[in-house]
DRENBA-452680 format. One line per field, with one value per residue (C-alpha): residue in three letters; x, y, z. Coordinates in steps of 0.25 Angstrom, whole numbers, always signed. Example, Ala and Ser with C-alpha at 12.3 -4.5 7.8 and 13.67 -1.06 7.14 Angstrom:
2
type: (ALA, SER) $
px: (+49, +55) $
py: (-18, -4) $
pz: (+31, +29) $
This chain:
215
type: (MET, SER, VAL, THR, ILE, ALA, PRO, ALA, ALA, LEU, ALA, ALA, LEU, PHE, GLY, ALA, MET, ALA, LEU, LEU, ALA, ALA, VAL, PRO, GLY, VAL, SER, VAL, MET, THR, VAL, VAL, ALA, ARG, ALA, ALA, ALA, GLY, GLY, PHE, ARG, HIS, GLY, VAL, SER, ALA, ALA, ALA, GLY, ILE, ALA, ALA, ALA, ASP, ALA, VAL, PHE, ILE, LEU, VAL, ALA, ILE, PHE, GLY, LEU, SER, LEU, ILE, ALA, GLY, ALA, MET, GLY, GLU, LEU, PHE, VAL, ILE, VAL, LYS, TYR, LEU, GLY, ALA, ALA, PHE, LEU, VAL, TRP, LEU, GLY, LEU, ILE, LEU, TRP, GLN, SER, GLY, ALA, GLU, THR, ALA, GLU, GLY, ALA, SER, THR, ALA, ARG, PRO, VAL, SER, LEU, PHE, SER, SER, PHE, LEU, ALA, GLY, PHE, LEU, LEU, THR, PHE, GLY, ASP, GLN, LYS, ALA, ILE, LEU, PHE, TYR, LEU, GLY, PHE, LEU, PRO, ALA, PHE, LEU, ASP, MET, ALA, THR, LEU, THR, PRO, ALA, ASP, ALA, ALA, LEU, VAL, ILE, LEU, ALA, ALA, THR, VAL, ALA, ILE, GLY, ALA, VAL, LYS, LEU, ALA, TRP, ALA, ALA, LEU, ALA, ALA, GLY, ALA, ALA, SER, LYS, ALA, PRO, PRO, GLU, THR, LEU, ARG, LEU, VAL, ASN, ARG, ALA, ALA, ALA, ILE, LEU, LEU, VAL, MET, THR, GLY, ILE, TYR, LEU, ALA, ALA, THR, ALA, SER, GLY, TRP, LEU, PRO, GLY, PRO) $
px: (+235, +241, +240, +253, +249, +256, +248, +254, +250, +236, +234, +239, +230, +218, +221, +223, +210, +202, +207, +204, +190, +187, +189, +175, +173, +162, +162, +161, +150, +143, +144, +139, +128, +123, +124, +117, +106, +103, +110, +123, +120, +120, +133, +139, +134, +140, +153, +152, +151, +163, +171, +167, +171, +184, +187, +185, +195, +205, +204, +206, +218, +225, +224, +226, +238, +244, +243, +249, +260, +264, +263, +271, +281, +290, +281, +270, +277, +270, +257, +261, +265, +252, +245, +253, +250, +235, +235, +242, +233, +220, +226, +228, +214, +208, +216, +211, +197, +194, +181, +173, +158, +151, +142, +131, +132, +118, +111, +98, +94, +100, +90, +98, +111, +115, +113, +123, +133, +132, +133, +147, +152, +148, +154, +167, +168, +164, +176, +187, +198, +196, +203, +214, +215, +217, +227, +235, +232, +234, +249, +253, +250, +251, +260, +251, +260, +259, +244, +236, +221, +222, +228, +217, +207, +214, +215, +200, +196, +205, +199, +184, +187, +194, +185, +172, +175, +177, +165, +157, +161, +156, +143, +141, +144, +134, +123, +125, +122, +136, +138, +147, +160, +165, +173, +185, +185, +183, +194, +204, +200, +201, +215, +220, +216, +223, +236, +235, +233, +245, +254, +249, +253, +266, +269, +265, +274, +286, +284, +284, +297, +304, +305, +297, +294, +281, +270) $
py: (+548, +542, +528, +519, +506, +502, +499, +485, +481, +487, +479, +466, +468, +471, +458, +450, +455, +452, +438, +435, +441, +431, +419, +413, +413, +417, +432, +429, +419, +429, +439, +428, +424, +438, +440, +427, +430, +445, +449, +456, +468, +459, +453, +467, +471, +459, +462, +476, +471, +462, +474, +483, +473, +471, +486, +486, +475, +481, +494, +487, +479, +491, +501, +490, +484, +498, +501, +488, +490, +504, +498, +485, +490, +478, +468, +470, +459, +449, +454, +452, +437, +435, +440, +432, +419, +422, +424, +411, +404, +410, +406, +391, +391, +396, +386, +375, +380, +379, +385, +391, +391, +401, +392, +400, +412, +417, +416, +423, +435, +447, +457, +469, +473, +478, +464, +459, +470, +466, +451, +454, +464, +455, +443, +449, +458, +446, +438, +441, +434, +446, +456, +446, +444, +458, +460, +449, +452, +467, +468, +459, +470, +483, +490, +491, +501, +512, +511, +524, +526, +528, +515, +508, +515, +509, +495, +495, +500, +489, +479, +484, +483, +470, +462, +469, +466, +451, +450, +457, +447, +436, +443, +445, +430, +426, +436, +430, +416, +412, +412, +400, +399, +385, +378, +378, +393, +395, +386, +393, +407, +402, +396, +408, +417, +407, +408, +423, +423, +414, +422, +435, +429, +424, +438, +444, +435, +438, +453, +452, +444, +453, +443, +452, +467, +471, +479) $
pz: (-86, -98, -103, -100, -105, -118, -130, -131, -117, -118, -131, -125, -113, -122, -130, -117, -111, -124, -124, -110, -111, -122, -113, -112, -97, -88, -92, -107, -105, -97, -109, -118, -109, -108, -123, -127, -117, -119, -132, -135, -127, -114, -118, -119, -106, -99, -106, -101, -87, -88, -94, -83, -72, -79, -79, -64, -62, -72, -64, -51, -57, -63, -51, -41, -48, -50, -35, -32, -42, -36, -21, -23, -33, -37, -29, -39, -46, -37, -42, -56, -52, -46, -58, -67, -59, -59, -74, -77, -68, -75, -88, -84, -78, -91, -99, -91, -91, -106, -111, -99, -98, -90, -81, -75, -85, -87, -100, -96, -103, -95, -89, -93, -99, -86, -80, -91, -88, -73, -76, -83, -73, -61, -67, -69, -57, -48, -54, -44, -53, -63, -54, -52, -67, -70, -59, -65, -80, -81, -76, -87, -97, -89, -80, -68, -60, -71, -76, -76, -76, -91, -92, -83, -92, -105, -99, -95, -109, -115, -106, -109, -124, -124, -114, -119, -134, -131, -122, -133, -143, -134, -132, -147, -149, -138, -144, -157, -152, -152, -137, -136, -143, -147, -135, -143, -144, -130, -126, -135, -130, -115, -118, -126, -114, -104, -112, -111, -96, -94, -103, -97, -83, -88, -94, -81, -73, -83, -81, -66, -66, -76, -87, -96, -96, -90, -96) $
């Protein structure tokens, strides 16, 4: 099957995922802790685990939403409104939270690269909010009713590159003995991501209501 995603939509999705991946939450701090304890390779392994879990969630979101869109027809707008509200709520929580710390993140030297991969994978896969996030996030950029398997592969590739590159940057900083950015920087990144989440939610609600054209 052919790719149906417009290049502009894919570029916007790529940029949004990269920015959100930079938010210094628990996943970032896990990559940092692994890289600081075991070197850059362990940071890479943890980042790979995170990307693998994200790929699973993206597949579930894409094909799950495609089935819902086909079955519900016009009622699918309800799903869009719920997703919009969830994104705005996440943005407001993130704005208020400030610079997060990963309490309890292990800084012990990992036994193997696989342990670092598993740490990243289980951390992300065990986060039930992640699938809800993708269910709300992807419809703001993509027409879920028309996506093909080729589109799904392209989205996963974009997510892997966008999220992976950011996590690797954090791993490189940690491995280079710069595992903590200044609090001001963390706060700015958090608030930029919060604004993006709120704006994405508003855009999704506007497309659902017909005020703006959809993706």
